[in-house]
C-alpha atoms as one frame of an Amber mdcrd trajectory, in Angstrom:
protein
   0.000   0.000   0.000   1.458   3.343  -1.034  -0.492   5.403   1.448  -2.061
   4.168   4.652  -4.515   6.833   5.843  -4.840   7.577   9.515  -7.959   8.921
  11.194  -7.019  12.552  10.419  -6.337  11.987   6.705  -9.127  12.218   4.135
 -10.696   8.823   3.613 -10.308   8.297  -0.115 -11.118   4.946  -1.659 -10.912
   3.537  -5.147 -13.584   1.624  -7.052 -13.101  -0.477 -10.179 -15.680  -0.638
 -12.954 -15.031  -3.376 -15.543 -15.738  -2.766 -19.212 -18.831  -4.953 -19.222
 -20.413  -2.743 -16.532 -19.669   0.560 -18.308 -20.084  -0.370 -21.961 -16.597
   0.972 -22.648 -13.743  -1.079 -24.138 -11.623  -0.566 -20.996 -11.908  -0.769
 -17.239 -12.131   2.341 -15.092 -10.694   3.046 -11.662 -12.193   6.001  -9.844
 -11.553   7.540  -6.473 -14.401   8.122  -4.065 -14.345  10.428  -1.081 -12.048
  13.073  -2.555 -14.991  15.282  -3.505 -16.379  15.311   0.041 -13.850  18.018
   0.925 -13.476  21.076  -1.320  -9.948  21.691  -2.583  -8.296  25.040  -1.895
  -8.240  26.695  -5.332  -5.829  29.606  -5.680  -5.034  32.261  -8.300  -3.369
  29.627 -10.517  -6.617  27.678 -10.904  -7.933  27.436 -14.456 -11.559  28.054
 -15.386 -11.945  24.300 -15.876 -10.656  23.419 -12.385 -13.302  22.505  -9.857
 -12.907  22.584  -6.098 -14.558  19.171  -5.870 -13.271  16.311  -8.001 -12.528
  12.613  -8.189  -9.521  10.937  -9.828 -10.100   8.609 -12.793  -7.747   6.143
 -14.535  -8.593   3.945 -17.500  -7.016   0.479 -17.753  -6.949  -2.238 -20.371
  -9.583  -4.855 -19.614  -6.822  -7.490 -19.460  -4.930  -5.590 -16.747  -4.648
  -7.950 -13.784  -2.510  -5.893 -11.404  -4.819  -3.134 -10.208  -3.708  -2.714
  -6.585  -0.767  -0.409  -7.322  -2.867   1.709  -9.674  -5.706   1.875  -7.135
  -3.249   2.995  -4.466  -1.992   5.823  -6.716  -5.613   6.850  -7.332  -6.270
   6.913  -3.578  -3.022   8.759  -2.831  -3.626  11.361  -5.562  -7.178  11.838
  -4.284  -5.841  12.667  -0.826  -2.794  14.654  -2.011  -4.379  18.145  -1.996
  -5.492  17.715   1.613  -2.186  16.324   2.897  -0.279  19.495   1.932   0.317
  22.419   4.261  -1.283  24.681   3.265  -3.864  22.614   1.434  -3.804  22.873
  -2.338  -5.642  21.509  -5.368  -5.127  19.245  -8.343  -6.208  20.545 -11.696
  -5.484  20.577 -15.382  -1.810  20.122 -16.213  -0.479  19.538 -12.693   2.420
  17.143 -12.227   3.717  15.290  -9.189   7.186  13.825  -9.697   7.647  10.652
  -7.657  10.565   8.735  -9.223   9.384   5.091  -9.347   5.669   4.775  -9.957
   5.526   1.156 -11.166   8.038  -1.685 -11.047  10.023  -2.175 -14.259   8.579
   1.011 -15.741   9.978   4.315 -17.006   6.926   6.171 -15.644   7.876   8.478
 -12.783   5.403  11.333 -12.685   1.671  11.781 -12.227   0.010  14.189 -14.677
  -3.537  15.410 -14.105  -5.674  16.471 -17.048  -9.257  16.766 -18.148 -10.330
  13.358 -19.379  -9.932  12.612 -23.058 -13.171  10.637 -22.729 -15.744  13.273
 -23.652 -18.478  11.842 -21.421 -16.163  12.234 -18.406 -15.537  15.931 -19.043
 -18.955  16.996 -17.823 -19.588  17.383 -14.102 -20.419  13.949 -12.715 -22.778
  15.300 -10.053 -23.149  18.145  -7.584 -22.295  18.195  -3.911 -23.442  21.061
  -1.706 -24.074  23.128  -4.841 -20.588  22.512  -6.291 -19.949  20.638  -9.525
 -17.890  17.482  -9.084 -15.686  16.659 -12.049 -13.195  13.969 -12.970  -9.452
  14.496 -13.097  -7.774  12.048 -15.470  -4.581  10.671 -13.976  -1.993   9.721
 -16.563   1.751   9.249 -16.215   4.981  10.688 -17.620   8.595   9.559 -17.842
  11.453  11.684 -16.454  12.234  13.020 -19.938   8.582  13.926 -20.547   8.366
  15.598 -17.142  11.452  17.724 -17.957   9.956  18.516 -21.379   6.662  19.563
 -19.770   8.443  21.791 -17.242  10.409  23.485 -20.010   7.697  23.725 -22.694
   4.373  23.569 -20.837   1.490  21.146 -20.713   0.289  21.948 -24.246   3.613
  20.675 -25.604   3.040  17.371 -23.776  -0.451  17.192 -25.231   1.047  17.705
 -28.701   3.450  14.808 -27.998   0.527  12.688 -26.850  -1.245  13.450 -30.119
   1.833  12.680 -32.245   2.298   9.327 -30.527  -1.400   8.471 -30.251  -1.180
   8.308 -26.467  -3.634   5.649 -25.330  -6.692   6.336 -23.220  -5.654   3.424
 -21.009  -2.612   3.233 -18.796   0.365   1.465 -20.355   2.842   1.024 -17.513
   5.438  -0.325 -19.989   5.183   2.693 -22.293   8.476   4.159 -23.470   9.180
   7.882 -23.408   7.925  10.042 -26.257  10.910  12.375 -25.812
């Protein structure tokens, strides 16, 4: 387990929805509990950022090792509330962690609006606030450095050039 919450930490879980339950060609992992606490948006928040959100990751239906991914979903869902002062996750944010998965070049969490159109609309409302999804995808060290130097739009261009998959590919090689 990557993060073991204590009683003071936000209680964020992760649910798995297989393809046959969603009608999509992939499975979906989604945090739950993150949206119960509003994030602390600041002046760097984009118009698309919402103070209440849940983390979403898409996985190939054949993916059998979901525990590590689910733990990253849970950890990312709690991340804004574990900071002092509290912060937020929004479009284009990165969290560099070094080793995300065993035998993988992926080292960094990148949060974006989902590339699945249906998941870009608010999922529901809580206390009058829209709750949206934040798509969690992953970068290599070289891509992280490229993003820091050139911005998130440059990473999105790379994703487009390389037909970045909707689903997580933990064995993906760097696009840079």
